C-alpha positions in Angstrom: 3.0 14.6 4.2 5.6 12.0 5.3 9.3 12.7 5.1 10.0 9.5 3.2 8.1 7.2 0.8 4.5 6.1 1.6 2.6 2.9 0.9 -1.1 3.2 0.8 -3.4 0.1 0.9 -6.7 0.7 -0.9 -8.8 -1.4 1.4 -12.4 -2.6 1.7 -12.9 -4.9 4.7 -16.0 -6.4 3.0 -13.8 -7.9 0.2 -11.9 -11.1 1.0 -9.0 -10.3 -1.3 -8.6 -6.9 0.3 -8.5 -8.4 3.8 -5.9 -11.0 2.7 -3.7 -8.2 1.2 -4.0 -6.2 4.5 -2.9 -9.2 6.5 0.0 -9.8 4.2 1.1 -6.2 4.4 0.8 -6.3 8.2 3.2 -9.2 8.2 6.0 -7.2 6.5 5.4 -3.6 7.8 7.9 -4.0 10.6 10.6 -4.8 8.1 10.2 -1.5 6.3 9.2 1.0 9.0 10.3 3.7 9.7 11.9 4.1 6.3 8.4 3.6 4.7 5.2 4.9 6.2 2.0 2.8 5.7 -1.5 4.2 5.4 -4.9 2.6 4.7 -7.4 4.3 2.4 -10.6 2.6 3.7 -13.2 2.4 0.9 -16.1 2.6 3.4 -15.0 6.1 4.4 -15.4 9.3 2.3 -11.8 10.3 2.6 -10.6 6.8 1.6 -12.9 6.8 -1.4 -11.9 10.2 -2.6 -8.2 9.4 -2.2 -8.5 6.3 -4.3 -10.8 7.8 -7.0 -8.6 10.9 -7.4 -5.7 8.6 -8.3 -7.5 5.9 -10.2 -6.5 3.3 -7.6 -8.5 0.0 -7.2 -9.5 -1.9 -4.1 -7.0 -4.5 -2.9 -4.0 -2.8 -4.3 -0.9 -1.3 -2.5 0.2 2.0 -4.0 3.7 3.4 -3.4 4.3 7.1 -3.4 7.5 9.1 -3.5 8.2 11.6 -0.6 6.9 14.4 -2.8 3.6 12.6 -3.4 4.1 11.2 -6.9 2.7 7.7 -7.5 5.7 5.4 -8.1 4.1 2.0 -8.6 1.1 -0.1 -7.7 1.3 -3.7 -6.3 -1.5 -5.8 -7.8 0.1 -9.2 -7.2 -1.0 -11.9 -4.8 -1.7 -11.2 -1.1 1.6 -12.9 -0.3 3.9 -11.4 2.4 7.1 -12.6 0.7 6.0 -11.3 -2.7 5.1 -7.9 -1.2 8.4 -7.7 0.7 10.3 -8.5 -2.5 8.4 -5.8 -4.4 8.8 -3.2 -1.6 12.5 -4.0 -1.3 13.0 -3.5 -5.0 11.0 -0.3 -5.1 13.2 1.1 -2.2 16.4 0.0 -3.8 17.2 -2.7 -1.3 19.0 -5.9 -2.3 
């Protein structure tokens, strides 16, 4: 596991909304790394499917996990980089 919090994008490249969310997350990743580690759970790969299903996570969501692996929150808002950055900053206790 990662030493710090982890954000996992539940992604299916065949779904437009999922692709839009991935592009938005890519735009803000650099503002949060290395404090936050980013992963993608690709829903076209068995490991990605099992990861999402085991946690009840839907496609086109961004799940935030604590360092110990506990699910903290799920971003289900619009695929907007500013909104995602605000959400992540709040989750990480930034102002």
